[in-house]
C-alpha positions in Angstrom: 0.0 0.0 0.0 1.4 3.4 -1.0 1.4 6.0 1.7 0.6 9.7 1.0 4.2 10.7 1.4 5.3 8.0 -1.0 2.7 9.0 -3.5 3.8 12.6 -3.4 7.4 11.5 -3.8 6.5 9.5 -6.9 4.6 12.4 -8.4 7.5 14.7 -7.8 9.9 12.3 -9.4 7.6 12.0 -12.4 7.4 15.7 -12.8 11.2 16.0 -12.6 11.6 13.3 -15.3 9.0 14.9 -17.6 10.7 18.2 -17.1 14.1 16.7 -18.1 12.4 15.4 -21.2 11.0 18.9 -22.0 7.4 17.7 -21.7 6.6 19.9 -18.7 8.0 23.4 -18.1 8.4 24.3 -14.5 6.3 27.2 -13.3 9.3 29.4 -12.6 10.5 28.9 -16.2 7.2 30.0 -17.5 7.3 33.0 -15.3 10.9 33.7 -16.4 9.9 33.4 -20.1 6.9 35.7 -19.6 9.2 38.2 -18.0 11.7 37.9 -20.9 8.9 38.1 -23.4 7.6 41.2 -21.6 11.0 42.7 -21.7 11.3 42.1 -25.4 7.8 43.6 -25.9 8.7 46.6 -23.8 11.9 47.1 -25.8 10.0 46.9 -29.1 7.4 49.3 -27.8 10.1 51.7 -26.7 11.6 51.6 -30.2 8.1 52.2 -31.8 7.4 55.0 -29.4 10.8 56.5 -30.3 10.1 56.2 -34.0 6.7 57.8 -33.5 8.2 60.7 -31.6 10.7 61.2 -34.4 7.9 61.1 -37.0 5.8 63.5 -34.9 8.8 65.8 -34.4 9.7 65.9 -38.1 6.1 66.2 -39.3 5.5 68.9 -36.6 8.6 70.8 -37.6 7.5 70.8 -41.3 4.0 71.9 -40.4 5.4 74.7 -38.3 7.7 75.8 -41.1 4.8 75.7 -43.7 2.6 77.6 -41.3 5.2 80.3 -40.7 5.7 80.8 -44.4 2.0 81.0 -45.2 1.3 83.4 -42.4 4.3 85.6 -43.0 5.8 84.9 -39.6 9.4 84.6 -38.7 10.8 81.4 -40.2 12.1 79.1 -37.5 15.9 78.5 -37.7 15.3 74.7 -37.6 13.3 74.8 -40.8 15.1 72.8 -43.5 17.0 74.5 -46.2 15.4 73.4 -49.4 15.0 73.8 -53.1 12.4 73.3 -55.8 12.2 69.6 -55.1 12.1 69.7 -51.3 8.5 71.0 -50.8 9.8 73.8 -48.5 12.3 76.5 -49.7 13.5 78.6 -46.8 14.7 81.9 -48.1 15.2 85.2 -46.2 17.0 87.2 -48.9 17.0 90.5 -47.1 17.7 89.1 -43.6 14.6 90.6 -41.8 13.6 87.2 -40.3 10.7 86.6 -42.6 10.4 84.2 -45.5 10.6 85.3 -49.1 9.5 83.4 -52.2 11.5 82.7 -55.3 9.4 81.3 -58.3 11.0 79.8 -61.3 9.6 80.5 -64.8 11.8 78.3 -66.9 9.7 78.8 -70.1 9.7 82.6 -70.0 10.6 84.1 -73.3 13.4 86.7 -73.0 14.6 89.4 -75.3 18.2 88.8 -76.1 20.5 91.5 -74.8 21.2 94.4 -77.2 18.8 92.9 -79.8 15.1 93.0 -80.4 15.1 89.2 -81.0 13.1 87.1 -78.4 14.7 83.9 -77.1 12.0 81.3 -76.4 12.2 79.4 -73.1 15.2 81.3 -71.9 13.7 81.4 -68.4 13.4 83.7 -65.5 12.9 83.9 -61.7 10.4 86.1 -59.9 11.2 87.0 -56.2 8.4 88.2 -53.8 9.4 89.5 -50.3 7.5 88.8 -47.0 7.2 91.6 -44.4 5.7 89.5 -41.6 2.1 89.8 -42.8 2.4 87.6 -45.8 4.0 88.0 -49.2 3.6 91.5 -50.7 4.6 93.7 -53.5 3.2 97.0 -52.1 4.4 97.3 -48.5 6.6 100.4 -47.8 10.1 99.5 -46.6 10.0 96.0 -48.1 12.1 95.3 -51.2 10.0 95.4 -54.4 9.4 92.2 -56.2 12.2 91.3 -58.6 12.5 89.8 -62.1 15.7 87.9 -62.7 17.1 86.4 -65.9 20.5 86.0 -67.4 19.9 89.4 -69.1 19.7 91.2 -65.7 22.6 93.5 -65.1 25.4 91.8 -63.3 24.1 88.2 -63.8 26.7 86.2 -65.7 25.9 84.8 -69.2 23.1 85.9 -71.5 19.6 84.6 -72.1 19.4 82.1 -74.9 16.8 79.9 -76.4 16.0 76.8 -74.3 18.2 77.7 -71.3 15.5 77.0 -68.8 16.8 79.5 -66.3 14.8 78.9 -63.1 14.1 75.2 -63.7 15.5 74.5 -60.2 16.0 76.8 -57.2 17.7 76.4 -53.9 18.1 78.9 -51.0 21.0 79.0 -48.6 23.4 81.3 -46.9 26.4 80.2 -49.0 28.8 82.9 -47.8 27.6 82.9 -44.1 26.7 86.6 -44.0 23.3 86.2 -42.5 21.4 86.7 -45.8 19.9 83.8 -47.8 21.3 83.5 -51.3 19.7 81.9 -54.4 21.0 79.2 -56.7 19.3 79.0 -60.0 19.5 76.0 -62.3 20.0 76.6 -66.0 20.0 73.0 -67.3 19.7 74.1 -71.0 22.8 76.3 -71.0 25.1 75.9 -73.9 28.8 76.1 -73.2 30.5 77.2 -76.3 29.7 74.4 -78.8 28.4 71.9 -76.1 24.7 72.0 -76.2 22.6 71.6 -73.0 25.6 71.2 -70.8 23.9 73.1 -68.1 24.9 75.7 -65.5 24.0 77.3 -62.2 23.8 81.0 -61.4 24.2 82.1 -57.8 22.6 85.5 -56.8 23.6 86.7 -53.3 21.4 88.3 -50.7 21.8 91.6 -48.9 19.9 94.0 -46.6 18.2 95.2 -49.8 17.3 91.6 -51.0 19.0 89.7 -53.8 21.6 91.8 -55.6 23.7 91.1 -58.7 26.9 92.0 -56.8 29.5 89.2 -56.9 27.1 86.8 -58.6 28.6 83.5 -59.7 28.3 81.2 -62.7 29.0 77.5 -62.2 29.4 74.7 -64.6 31.4 71.5 -65.0 33.9 73.7 -66.9 34.5 75.8 -63.8 37.9 75.2 -62.3 37.8 72.7 -59.4 34.3 71.3 -60.3 34.6 67.6 -61.0 33.8 66.2 -64.4 33.7 67.7 -67.8 30.8 69.5 -69.5 29.1 67.2 -72.0 26.2 67.5 -74.4 22.8 67.1 -72.6 24.4 66.8 -69.1 21.8 69.3 -67.9 24.0 70.5 -65.0 21.7 72.4 -62.6 18.5 70.4 -63.4 18.1 69.6 -59.7 19.3 71.6 -56.7 19.0 70.6 -53.0 
């Protein structure tokens, strides 16, 4: 006859054997696994939360930048610098703390310098300044809107058919003087006999807005720029 103590001892031995065979998982192991699983879930949740915070932060920053531009408020310094392909172009060309707008008109027909002949699709850029109450062309003390082309006084090169001046735009303070400057893509620029090699004009900002002083003309023929200008390279087609 098996006594109670003996029966309990047999059951314990059986559980131990089953545990060794992997058929029964001790309660403490289950608890440990649950804790481990919970730790993994917590880690994953932390990563998800971190990603969500990053997304919210980036989206929120973009929304604040867009709102500031649309309402004519000061543009936050953390707004991304951008160009025509970025969705947001931060430009403060006269350094008053308010966003200004540069608009490319790459199919604009321009009259060639010193001749009455019109050059189709030479291109142009219109700049409208913001005084803090939204973009304007009539507010006293704010620079008047500007019309830029390669025929503008001081801008290197001349307007030619198919240049596409203004096909891409990017704003940035390239000389670190506190005023945004404007890079203008001219992807259809011919360099001597090389057709559509492309170029970039840079117009610098000042307290009076963009000015033709010390403007630059860049291409793959410029000393120090890698590569060689080739036909249909379209240098300046995209700016970031």
